[in-house]
N, C-alpha and C positions, 0 to 999 in steps of 0.2 A: 603223870596223872592219868587215870583211866576215864574214858568218856562215859557219861551217864547212861548212854544207850548201847554200850558194848554188849554184844550177844543178846540184845533184846530186839523184838520185832516192833518197829514203829511204822506209822502211816495208817493206811486204811485197814479197817477190820473187815473180816469176811461176813457176808450175809448168811443167814441160815437157809438151808434147803427145806423144801416142803416136808420131806420125811422127818427132818429134825424138828420142825415146828410141831408136827403131830405127836412126836415122841415126848416133847416137853409138855404139851397140853395134856396128854393122857396121864403122864406121871403126876402132874399137879392135880388133876381131877381125882385120881385114885387116892392121893395123899390128902385130899380135901383142903388144899391150900388156896382158898378162895381169893385172898388178897393178891397172891402171886399170879394166879390165873387171870384175874382182872387186869393186873399190871402188864402181864405178858401180852394178852390179847389186844389191849388198847395200844401198847407200844407198837405192835405189828400193824394194826389198822391205821393208826394216826400218822405214822412216819415222822413223829415229832422228835426234836432234839431232847436229850435228857432233861435239860433245865426247864423246858416247856412242859414236858410230860409230868414230872414230879410235882410241879407247882399248879397243876390243874385244880380248879375248884368244882364242886358238884354242879354249880350253876352253868359252868362252861360247856357241859355236855348234856344238860337236862333242861326240861321245861315242865312246870307243874308236876314235878316228881317223876316224869317219864324220861328215860334216856332217849335222846334223839338219834336219828340215823345219820345225821350230819352235824358237824360243829365247826365253829370258826374262832380262832384266837389270834392275837397279835404275838408274833415271835419276839422273844427277848433279844435275840442276836441282831435281827435285821429291822425290827419294829414294823414289819410288814405283816398284813393279815394272811393267814393260810387256812384253807378249809380242808377238812378231812372227814372220811366216812367212818361210821361205827357199825360194823356188821351185826346181824341179829344175834349171833352167838356171843359176841362181845357185849351187846346191849343187855342180854339176859344175865350174863355174869356180873356186869356192873350194877344192875338192879338189885341182885341178890346181895352184893357187897355193900351197897348204900343202905339197904334195909337192915342187914345184919349189924352194921356199925352205927345205925341210927344217925346217919349224917344229914345235916341240913344243907340247904342250897349254898350257904356261905362258907361251909367247911371245905377244907382241902380234901380232894378225892382219896388221896393216900396219906393220911395223917401220920405224923411221927409217933412211934411207940414210946418215945422218951420225953419229947418236948411238947407240951400242951399248946395247941393253936398253931403248930408248925407242920409243914409237910415233911415227908421222908427226905433225907439228905442224899446227895449224889453217891456218897460212899456206901450207904445202905443199899441203894439200888444196884450199884456196881457189884457188890458182894452177892446179891441175889442172882444176877446174870452169870457171874463166875460159877455159882453153884449149878445153874442150869447147864452150862457148858461142860462142867466136870462130870455131871451125871450122864451126859451123852458120850463121854470118853473122848472129847475133842480137846485140842490144844488151847488152853486158856489164853495164851499169848496172841492167838489169832482172832479172838472174839472179844467183844465188849458191849457196852450199852449201845454204841453206835451201830452194831450189827443189826439191832432191832429196827433202827431207822432205815437202814439200807435194804432189809429183807424184802418187803413188799414191792419196793421200787425195782429191785433186781428181778423179781418174779414177773412183774408187769412188763419190764423191758424184754425179758426173754420170750414172753408170749406175744407182745405187740410190736416191739421195736419203736414205740412211739415216745421219742425223747421229749417232745413238747408237753405231753400229758404228765410225764414224770417231773418235768421242770415245775409245772403248776402245783402238783401234789407235794413236792418238797419245799416249795416256796422260794426257789432259786430265782434271782433276778436275771441271770444270764444263762443261756443254753450251754455255753462252754463249761460253766460250773457243773452242770448236770452231767455232761460228758465225762469230765474229769472225776466227778464224784463216783459215778458208776464204773469207771474204768472200761467203758464200752468199746472203745477203739481197740485196745489190746485184747479184750475178751473176744471180740468178733474176729480179730486177726488170727488169734490162736485157734479158734473154732474152724475157720476157713483152712488154716494150715493143717490141722489135725485130720480134716475130712478130705484133703487132697492127696491122692495116691501118687507116688513117684516111681 
């Protein structure tokens, strides 16, 4: 009997690089894919798990019809609150999306195209991410929805090396979880090794 994961990459997905983020953004802007652009930008900014991202309601990120620069939600997995920022570019995109779809504060931010009163499903979101990865010519087995959660955290770590800040941003209860999540020890070890001449 063949193992289910034979010849498949399992485990952590890669984070997107800054250049890849901009290539996806520019393509979505050119193609006028407002929903996907709003979803992509918010996924990067918020660092939320897929289940929390797709189930956001308009009221979770806005007040008096204005998109806030910060928001807080209770995570479904841990039942702990996590706060996240919404950058001006993402705020603008979300405002346009909410206005275009005429969404009320109690509506899901990303409503299902098929089921009235429901949010987009994980499968729908995962397929969109696959499309983004494919258009960049990247290996779709190495990227997934979790790549978006890891992206900003990885960029922040590369810039600051501040694990405590990333722990708070990701809503991890233990610092060790953040270390394992980012794979920072192996990344740092490889970087040191690569820069050491023998």
